[in-house]
MIZAPA-733100 format. One record per residue: z, x, y of N, C-alpha, C in turn; residue number from 1; residue in three letters. Coordinates in steps of 0.02 Angstrom, whole numbers, plus 50000, padded with zeros to 5 digits. Example, Ala and Ser with C-alpha at 12.3 -4.5 7.8 and 13.67 -1.06 7.14 Angstrom:
% residues 2
PT      nw      nu      nv     caw     cau     cav      cw      cu      cv   koltor   tiba
PT   50390   50660   49716   50390   50615   49775   50390   50660   49835        1    ala
PT   50354   50642   49888   50357   50684   49947   50394   50645   50002        2    ser
***
This chain:
% residues 211
PT      nw      nu      nv     caw     cau     cav      cw      cu      cv   koltor   tiba
PT   47301   52383   48076   47290   52336   48022   47306   52266   48045        1    met
PT   47261   52218   48030   47274   52149   48050   47330   52118   48008        2    leu
PT   47370   52077   48043   47425   52041   48010   47395   51991   47960        3    asp
PT   47420   51987   47901   47391   51943   47849   47422   51874   47850        4    ser
PT   47471   51862   47894   47504   51795   47893   47455   51741   47919        5    arg
PT   47462   51682   47892   47422   51627   47915   47467   51568   47931        6    gln
PT   47451   51534   47986   47487   51475   48007   47440   51415   48000        7    phe
PT   47469   51358   47981   47429   51297   47977   47402   51278   48045        8    asp
PT   47445   51283   48097   47427   51265   48164   47447   51321   48211        9    ile
PT   47401   51343   48254   47417   51388   48308   47400   51353   48373       10    ile
PT   47449   51348   48416   47440   51313   48482   47439   51365   48538       11    val
PT   47388   51360   48580   47383   51402   48639   47405   51361   48699       12    ala
PT   47463   51376   48726   47488   51339   48783   47553   51302   48765       13    gly
PT   47609   51318   48800   47672   51286   48785   47694   51240   48843       14    ala
PT   47646   51200   48867   47662   51146   48914   47680   51084   48874       15    gly
PT   47689   51027   48905   47708   50966   48869   47659   50948   48813       16    pro
PT   47594   50955   48823   47544   50937   48773   47551   50984   48713       17    ala
PT   47550   51049   48726   47554   51098   48673   47617   51093   48633       18    gly
PT   47674   51084   48667   47737   51079   48633   47743   51015   48593       19    leu
PT   47716   50959   48621   47720   50896   48581   47675   50902   48519       20    gln
PT   47620   50936   48525   47575   50948   48466   47615   50989   48415       21    ala
PT   47651   51040   48438   47688   51083   48393   47744   51043   48357       22    ala
PT   47777   51001   48395   47830   50961   48366   47802   50913   48313       23    ile
PT   47747   50879   48329   47718   50831   48283   47694   50866   48220       24    ala
PT   47665   50925   48227   47641   50962   48168   47699   50987   48126       25    ala
PT   47750   51013   48158   47809   51039   48121   47845   50982   48086       26    ala
PT   47848   50924   48116   47881   50867   48084   47847   50847   48018       27    glu
PT   47780   50861   48016   47743   50845   47955   47743   50902   47905       28    leu
PT   47781   50954   47921   47788   51010   47873   47740   51067   47881       29    gly
PT   47699   51065   47936   47651   51119   47946   47687   51181   47974       30    ala
PT   47660   51240   47958   47684   51301   47989   47650   51307   48056       31    ser
PT   47690   51320   48108   47664   51317   48176   47683   51380   48217       32    val
PT   47635   51407   48252   47645   51462   48298   47619   51440   48366       33    leu
PT   47661   51448   48418   47642   51430   48486   47642   51491   48530       34    val
PT   47587   51501   48567   47581   51556   48616   47582   51527   48686       35    phe
PT   47609   51564   48734   47602   51545   48805   47604   51607   48847       36    asp
PT   47562   51607   48900   47560   51667   48944   47620   51674   48988       37    lys
PT   47658   51621   48998   47718   51625   49040   47772   51664   49003       38    lys
PT   47815   51697   49043   47871   51734   49013   47930   51689   49000       39    asn
PT   47933   51632   49035   47987   51584   49027   47956   51514   49021       40    thr
PT   47976   51477   48970   47950   51408   48962   47964   51367   49025       41    ile
PT   47911   51336   49052   47918   51293   49110   47915   51326   49177       42    gly
PT   47917   51392   49179   47914   51429   49244   47854   51475   49243       43    arg
PT   47816   51478   49299   47826   51438   49360   47808   51365   49348       44    pro
PT   47839   51321   49389   47831   51249   49381   47758   51230   49399       45    val
PT   47730   51188   49357   47664   51158   49372   47673   51088   49400       46    arg
PT   47620   51060   49427   47626   50993   49455   47629   50942   49397       47    cys
PT   47645   50879   49414   47646   50827   49365   47716   50801   49351       48    gly
PT   47759   50804   49403   47827   50780   49393   47836   50705   49400       49    glu
PT   47786   50672   49430   47791   50599   49438   47766   50566   49374       50    phe
PT   47808   50525   49342   47791   50498   49277   47815   50426   49272       51    phe
PT   47770   50377   49264   47791   50307   49257   47838   50300   49196       52    pro
PT   47885   50253   49202   47932   50242   49147   47895   50212   49087       53    cys
PT   47930   50208   49032   47900   50188   48969   47867   50118   48975       54    lys
PT   47902   50070   49006   47874   50003   49011   47811   50000   49054       55    glu
PT   47809   50041   49107   47750   50042   49150   47692   50075   49113       56    glu
PT   47706   50129   49075   47654   50163   49037   47623   50117   48985       57    met
PT   47665   50078   48950   47638   50033   48899   47597   49977   48932       58    leu
PT   47615   49959   48994   47577   49907   49029   47511   49936   49054       59    asp
PT   47512   49999   49078   47451   50032   49101   47404   50049   49044       60    leu
PT   47433   50067   48986   47394   50087   48928   47413   50043   48869       61    leu
PT   47389   49982   48867   47411   49935   48815   47395   49955   48745       62    pro
PT   47349   50002   48736   47332   50024   48668   47375   50081   48644       63    gly
PT   47424   50100   48682   47464   50160   48667   47531   50143   48634       64    ser
PT   47540   50082   48613   47606   50062   48584   47627   50108   48526       65    ala
PT   47579   50132   48488   47595   50176   48432   47622   50243   48453       66    gly
PT   47615   50259   48519   47638   50324   48544   47695   50313   48594       67    phe
PT   47729   50256   48589   47780   50239   48639   47834   50292   48645       68    ala
PT   47849   50326   48590   47903   50376   48592   47886   50435   48638       69    ser
PT   47821   50445   48652   47801   50500   48696   47821   50485   48768       70    leu
PT   47833   50422   48785   47849   50403   48853   47924   50400   48865       71    phe
PT   47964   50418   48815   48036   50418   48823   48059   50486   48851       72    glu
PT   48087   50485   48910   48107   50547   48943   48183   50556   48937       73    ile
PT   48208   50613   48915   48280   50624   48911   48310   50622   48981       74    pro
PT   48370   50596   48988   48401   50585   49053   48412   50651   49091       75    ser
PT   48424   50705   49057   48436   50768   49093   48373   50800   49122       76    asp
PT   48316   50771   49103   48252   50795   49130   48227   50752   49188       77    ala
PT   48268   50704   49209   48250   50658   49265   48288   50678   49326       78    ile
PT   48254   50695   49380   48288   50714   49443   48293   50654   49490       79    thr
PT   48251   50604   49480   48254   50545   49525   48218   50487   49490       80    asn
PT   48244   50427   49502   48213   50366   49476   48186   50325   49534       81    ala
PT   48122   50308   49533   48091   50269   49585   48080   50198   49560       82    cys
PT   48084   50151   49606   48078   50081   49589   48021   50045   49625       83    glu
PT   47994   50077   49677   47944   50046   49719   47887   50093   49732       84    thr
PT   47826   50069   49732   47766   50108   49751   47739   50079   49815       85    leu
PT   47731   50123   49865   47706   50103   49930   47642   50143   49945       86    arg
PT   47587   50107   49954   47521   50139   49962   47495   50124   50033       87    ile
PT   47474   50177   50069   47447   50170   50137   47371   50183   50135       88    phe
PT   47334   50139   50167   47262   50147   50172   47244   50195   50228       89    ser
PT   47182   50219   50232   47161   50263   50288   47172   50230   50357       90    pro
PT   47170   50164   50360   47179   50128   50424   47253   50115   50440       91    gln
PT   47296   50133   50393   47367   50123   50405   47397   50061   50374       92    gly
PT   47355   50019   50341   47383   49961   50308   47428   49982   50248       93    ser
PT   47477   49941   50233   47525   49961   50182   47531   49906   50129       94    cys
PT   47532   49927   50066   47545   49881   50011   47605   49908   49972       95    trp
PT   47649   49863   49954   47710   49885   49920   47723   49838   49861       96    glu
PT   47739   49867   49804   47752   49826   49745   47799   49864   49697       97    phe
PT   47834   49827   49654   47882   49860   49607   47843   49904   49558       98    pro
PT   47870   49964   49548   47840   50010   49501   47892   50063   49483       99    phe
PT   47916   50061   49420   47969   50106   49400   47940   50171   49374      100    lys
PT   47965   50225   49402   47940   50292   49383   47995   50343   49391      101    ala
PT   47983   50399   49361   48032   50454   49365   48000   50515   49399      102    tyr
PT   48042   50555   49432   48023   50622   49453   48057   50668   49403      103    val
PT   48017   50708   49368   48043   50749   49313   48061   50819   49335      104    leu
PT   48105   50849   49297   48118   50921   49302   48079   50952   49244      105    asp
PT   48022   50980   49260   47977   51005   49208   48008   51063   49168      106    arg
PT   48049   51104   49202   48079   51159   49167   48127   51133   49113      107    val
PT   48169   51086   49132   48218   51056   49083   48179   51023   49026      108    val
PT   48127   50983   49043   48089   50945   48994   48055   50994   48944      109    leu
PT   48020   51043   48969   47981   51087   48925   48029   51132   48885      110    glu
PT   48083   51156   48913   48128   51197   48875   48163   51157   48820      111    gln
PT   48177   51092   48834   48205   51049   48781   48155   51040   48726      112    arg
PT   48092   51028   48743   48040   51021   48692   48031   51084   48652      113    met
PT   48034   51142   48684   48029   51204   48648   48085   51215   48600      114    ala
PT   48146   51196   48619   48203   51201   48572   48194   51155   48512      115    arg
PT   48167   51094   48526   48156   51048   48471   48103   51075   48423      116    glu
PT   48049   51103   48451   47997   51132   48408   48026   51190   48366      117    ala
PT   48068   51231   48398   48098   51287   48363   48143   51265   48306      118    gly
PT   48183   51212   48319   48228   51186   48266   48189   51159   48205      119    lys
PT   48127   51137   48219   48084   51112   48164   48048   51168   48129      120    leu
PT   48056   51229   48154   48025   51286   48119   47967   51318   48154      121    gly
PT   47946   51290   48212   47890   51320   48249   47912   51387   48279      122    ala
PT   47866   51434   48279   47879   51499   48311   47845   51500   48377      123    glu
PT   47880   51526   48430   47853   51527   48497   47851   51600   48522      124    ile
PT   47794   51621   48548   47785   51688   48575   47760   51682   48647      125    arg
PT   47794   51716   48693   47781   51710   48764   47755   51776   48794      126    leu
PT   47730   51769   48854   47715   51829   48894   47644   51851   48898      127    gly
PT   47599   51824   48857   47529   51848   48859   47481   51791   48843      128    arg
PT   47424   51786   48877   47373   51737   48859   47340   51758   48794      129    pro
PT   47313   51709   48757   47283   51724   48694   47210   51703   48691      130    val
PT   47174   51730   48643   47105   51716   48632   47094   51698   48559      131    arg
PT   47036   51670   48545   47018   51655   48476   46968   51707   48452      132    val
PT   46979   51733   48393   46936   51784   48364   46911   51759   48296      133    phe
PT   46854   51784   48274   46828   51769   48208   46820   51835   48171      134    glu
PT   46854   51839   48114   46852   51900   48074   46837   51881   48002      135    ser
PT   46779   51903   47977   46758   51889   47908   46763   51813   47892      136    asn
PT   46738   51774   47939   46737   51702   47928   46804   51669   47938      137    gly
PT   46855   51705   47957   46921   51677   47966   46938   51675   48041      138    gln
PT   46963   51617   48064   46982   51609   48132   47051   51640   48142      139    ile
PT   47058   51680   48196   47121   51713   48212   47137   51701   48286      140    arg
PT   47201   51699   48303   47222   51687   48371   47276   51739   48390      141    val
PT   47269   51766   48450   47320   51813   48475   47300   51845   48541      142    gly
PT   47345   51885   48570   47328   51919   48634   47270   51968   48624      143    pro
PT   47269   52002   48568   47213   52046   48549   47199   52033   48475      144    thr
PT   47142   52057   48451   47128   52046   48379   47177   52081   48335      145    glu
PT   47201   52139   48356   47251   52175   48316   47317   52140   48311      146    glu
PT   47332   52099   48362   47395   52061   48364   47387   51988   48347      147    glu
PT   47331   51970   48315   47314   51901   48302   47338   51879   48232      148    ser
PT   47339   51813   48223   47359   51783   48159   47306   51734   48136      149    phe
PT   47300   51726   48071   47253   51676   48043   47276   51606   48062      150    lys
PT   47228   51563   48075   47243   51493   48094   47203   51445   48054      151    ala
PT   47237   51394   48026   47202   51340   47993   47171   51296   48045      152    gly
PT   47208   51279   48098   47185   51238   48154   47209   51269   48217      153    val
PT   47167   51271   48269   47186   51296   48334   47187   51238   48383      154    val
PT   47242   51231   48421   47246   51181   48473   47245   51216   48540      155    ile
PT   47193   51205   48578   47184   51236   48645   47219   51193   48698      156    ala
PT   47282   51208   48710   47320   51171   48762   47340   51216   48820      157    ala
PT   47298   51265   48834   47314   51314   48884   47283   51298   48952      158    asp
PT   47270   51235   48964   47249   51214   49030   47175   51227   49043      159    gly
PT   47155   51208   49104   47085   51214   49125   47077   51269   49176      160    phe
PT   47029   51313   49167   46984   51320   49109   47020   51355   49052      161    pro
PT   47011   51329   48992   47047   51354   48933   47016   51419   48908      162    ser
PT   47056   51474   48910   47034   51538   48885   47024   51535   48810      163    ile
PT   47071   51501   48775   47065   51498   48703   47003   51458   48681      164    ser
PT   46990   51402   48715   46931   51362   48697   46867   51401   48711      165    ala
PT   46863   51434   48769   46802   51471   48784   46792   51528   48736      166    lys
PT   46844   51565   48721   46837   51622   48675   46820   51598   48604      167    ser
PT   46837   51534   48589   46820   51506   48524   46751   51475   48522      168    gly
PT   46713   51480   48577   46645   51455   48577   46635   51387   48609      169    gly
PT   46689   51358   48637   46683   51294   48670   46681   51307   48745      170    leu
PT   46620   51305   48774   46611   51325   48843   46639   51272   48890      171    ser
PT   46674   51295   48943   46699   51252   48994   46658   51260   49060      172    cys
PT   46608   51304   49059   46573   51321   49120   46542   51259   49155      173    asp
PT   46517   51213   49117   46482   51157   49148   46530   51110   49186      174    arg
PT   46596   51118   49172   46645   51078   49207   46672   51114   49269      175    tyr
PT   46658   51179   49276   46686   51217   49331   46640   51213   49393      176    gln
PT   46636   51151   49417   46595   51138   49476   46640   51118   49534      177    leu
PT   46621   51131   49597   46664   51116   49653   46689   51042   49653      178    pro
PT   46645   50996   49633   46665   50925   49635   46712   50908   49580      179    glu
PT   46724   50952   49531   46770   50938   49476   46837   50975   49483      180    asn
PT   46844   51013   49536   46906   51052   49545   46942   51028   49607      181    val
PT   47005   51010   49597   47048   50988   49652   47101   51041   49667      182    ala
PT   47109   51058   49731   47163   51104   49750   47223   51062   49771      183    ile
PT   47281   51077   49741   47340   51039   49754   47394   51082   49786      184    asn
PT   47432   51053   49832   47489   51087   49861   47551   51047   49845      185    tyr
PT   47602   51081   49826   47664   51048   49808   47723   51083   49841      186    gln
PT   47767   51045   49872   47825   51073   49906   47889   51039   49882      187    tyr
PT   47941   51078   49875   48007   51049   49861   48048   51057   49924      188    val
PT   48071   51000   49952   48106   51000   50015   48172   50964   50008      189    met
PT   48219   50980   50053   48282   50943   50054   48301   50931   50126      190    asp
PT   48355   50892   50136   48377   50874   50202   48333   50825   50239      191    gly
PT   48293   50787   50201   48248   50738   50232   48277   50668   50229      192    leu
PT   48262   50630   50280   48285   50559   50281   48230   50516   50250      193    asp
PT   48234   50506   50185   48183   50468   50147   48217   50416   50103      194    val
PT   48177   50369   50082   48201   50318   50034   48189   50347   49964      195    glu
PT   48243   50367   49933   48236   50403   49870   48208   50362   49812      196    ser
PT   48213   50295   49819   48189   50252   49765   48117   50228   49776      197    arg
PT   48085   50254   49828   48017   50233   49846   47970   50294   49838      198    val
PT   47912   50280   49807   47858   50331   49803   47804   50310   49851      199    thr
PT   47787   50353   49899   47735   50337   49947   47672   50376   49932      200    glu
PT   47614   50342   49935   47550   50374   49924   47504   50357   49982      201    met
PT   47474   50410   50012   47430   50403   50067   47358   50421   50048      202    tyr
PT   47310   50381   50070   47241   50394   50054   47202   50404   50120      203    thr
PT   47144   50436   50114   47102   50445   50174   47084   50519   50183      204    gly
PT   47025   50530   50212   47000   50598   50219   47040   50641   50267      205    thr
PT   47075   50608   50316   47114   50647   50363   47175   50680   50329      206    ser
PT   47196   50652   50273   47254   50679   50236   47231   50717   50176      207    ile
PT   47185   50689   50138   47161   50721   50076   47086   50718   50071      208    ala
PT   47051   50763   50108   46976   50762   50108   46950   50768   50036      209    pro
PT   46907   50721   50017   46877   50723   49951   46920   50693   49897      210    gly
PT   46980   50669   49915   47024   50643   49863   47063   50585   49887      211    gly
***
């Protein structure tokens, strides 16, 4: 028998975007259910730990002043603060200028956001990817139709390609082309002699073909 409960908002994906959506909805009094395929919020770690500080973000995105609070990072989620950006061209030329940014601890950040969403009343379920189903004209979301819940609004924040968006009829196939997909490698290293306050970026096909 299908569960008869209905949530105002069901979010697929408990990354920063999905959790922030859950927080915003819960703050407005909506009933919220969040699903994520991971067994632990934030693990395994995804890329995206380099984040410009609030002042730089507002300078880069001048129309975003109304969302300034989104750029405020709690201190315990910051593993390093950078002050300089150094860019190398394919020919080896170097440009350096002030640019304040943080290296984030995504696990700390996302788990903090999940706790905040929970305190506001959002329910979070982990461990399985979810799909969108339609039953008697009613939209439902869950790992299976038998385990699904009614949804007033569905937020597909489960990354690319989004299983929830595709199962809900929003095709992602036209975006899944070789030229639209980037393969990234990320390493966490220690014992290196580096300038911890400097972010270096290298361009050129010998280092990053196609990017």
